[in-house]
N, C-alpha and C positions, 0 to 999 in steps of 0.2 A: 504493500500499499504505499503510494508515494506521499511526500509531505505537501501539505496544502500551502499554496504560494501566499505568502504575506501581502496583505492589502496595503497598499500605499495611499494614505489619506492626503489626497490633494484634489483640487478642482479639476473635473474631468472636461477637457476642452472639447472633446468629439460630441457633437449635438446628439446623435443617434444613441450612442452608448451612455450619455448622461441622462437621457430621457427613460431609456431602458432601466437604468440603475435607480432612478427615482421611483419608478413604478414598483419595482421588485422590492426595494428597501421599504417604501410606504406600506406595501402589503404585508412585509414581515413585521413591521412596527405594529401595525393594527393587530396581527395575530398575537403578538406578545402581550399587548394590552388586554385583548380579550382573555387570554390565559391568566394573567395577573387578576383580572377583575373576577373571573370565576373561582380561581383557587383561594384567593385571599378576601373575597367579599367586599371590594373597595370600589369607589367610583373612579372611573379613569376616562380620558377623552384625548382626542389628538386633532390638531389643526395644522394641515400642511398647505403653504402657499405655494402653488406652481405658477411661475411667471407667465406660462403659456396658456393658462385657463383663466376664464374670466372670474370664477369663484372658486374659494379654497376648497379644499378636500376635508371634510369633517368626518370624524369616527366617535361614536356609533351613529349619532344623528344630531341634526342641529339642536332640537329641543334639549336633548341630554347634554350637549356640549354647553349651551345656554346656561342650564342649571348648574353645572359645575363651576363654570366661570363665575356666576352671581354668588355662589357660596364662597368661593375664594375672595371675591372682593368684599363681601359682607364680613367674613372673619377677619380679613386684613384690617378694614375699617374699624371694627369693634376693639381689635387689639391695640390699634393706634389710639383710639379714644381712651381705652383704659390706662395705657401707658401715660397719656397726658394728663389724665385725672390723678394718677398716682404721683406724678412728678408735682403736680399743683398741690396736693395734699402734703407731701413731703416739704414743700417750700412753705406752706402756712404753718406747719408743725415746727419747723426749725425757727421761723420768725418768732412764733408764740414763745418758744423756749428762751431765745434771745431776750424778748421782752420781759419774761418772767425772772431771768437772771438779773436784768438791770434793776427791775422793780425790788427784787431781794436785796441787791447791794445798796440801793437808795435808801430802802427802809432801815437796813442795817446802820447806815451812816447817821440817819435821824436818830435812831435809838441810842447809839453811842455818843451823840452830841447831847442828847438829854442826859444820859447817865454823867457825862463830864460835868456838865453844870450842876447836876444834883450833887456830885461830890464837891464842887466848889461852894455850894450852898451850906455844906455841912455833912453830906453823906460820907461813906467810908468804903475803902476797897473791900472789906471783909463782909459786905452785905450778904446775908444768906442765899439771895437770889442769884449770886454771881458764882460762878466756878472759876477755876484757875485759867481756862481758856478766855472766859470773858473778860478777866482782869488784864490778861496780857494783851487781848485785842483792844482794851480800852486805853491802856498805856500808848500802844502804838499810834493810836488815833489821837491822843493828846500830844504826843511828839510831833506828828505831822501837822497838827493844828497850830502848835507853837512855832514850827519852822515856818509856816505861811505867815503868821504874824510878825516874826522876825524879819522875815524877807520884806514883807511890805513896810515895816517900820525903817529898816537899815537901808534899803535900796529903793524901793518905789517912792517912798515919801521924800527922799533926798534927790530924786531925779529932777532937775531944774525944768524939764519939760513936762512934768506931771502936772496934771489939773484936777482940781477937786471933782469928784464924781466919775473920774475915768477908771476903768476896770483895771486891777492890778493883774500882773501874770503870776497867777498863783501856782501854776504848774512849774515855774522855773525856780525851784527851791534849791539853796545851797546845800551841798552834801556835808559841809564841815561842822553842822550844828550838832552837838553831841546828843546821844539818845538818853532820855531822862529815865530815872529809876521811878518805880511805882511811888505815888504820893503817899506820905505817912497818914496813918488812921486819924480821922477827924471826929467830931462828935456826931453820933448817929442821929439822923432824922428819918422820916418816912422812906421807905426803900423804893427804888425805881423798878420798872419792869425788867424780868430777866432777859439777858442777852443771849444766853446759849440756845435759847429756842428759835433764835434767827438762823445761825449756823451759816456755812458757805455752800451755796447751792451748787450743785454739780449737774 
């Protein structure tokens, strides 16, 4: 039994041979699709455009081909819409999380400021509603607050171009200001709300 000659995949320039090949290969493709459809229970179709024919060659029939194509288009559009909705929801969720983190930080700063002024009015760091983490965060907040005040007093107010009512550069804080130790206990007054309930939002 001789070897089968290897087919060279290239455009067939001979018109007669090309037409014969198209017909035979087309029939073979339809046969294979019919076998797949029967053996596997799936929908399949074929559309072959022959430049020498006014209409395309469809299999198994035009209505069945139209049904398969419509199903593909519908499923593709549905997947596209679902993906767009998923992306939109993910963006909304991420935006809401950022807003929540910002609100948590803003609320925390407000509570720390209230606690700081409570201490200045006579509260003390040993308040039963504060744990070690709360006291450490309060000390850090007081340090930052004082740095801003020092910078405003020593730099902004001494700037000859500064005008009353002009906003100071609060974020330009010098790094040489030493870190303060926790303030000593003062006379106890009414306690301020617990800070550890705020926490750092992750």
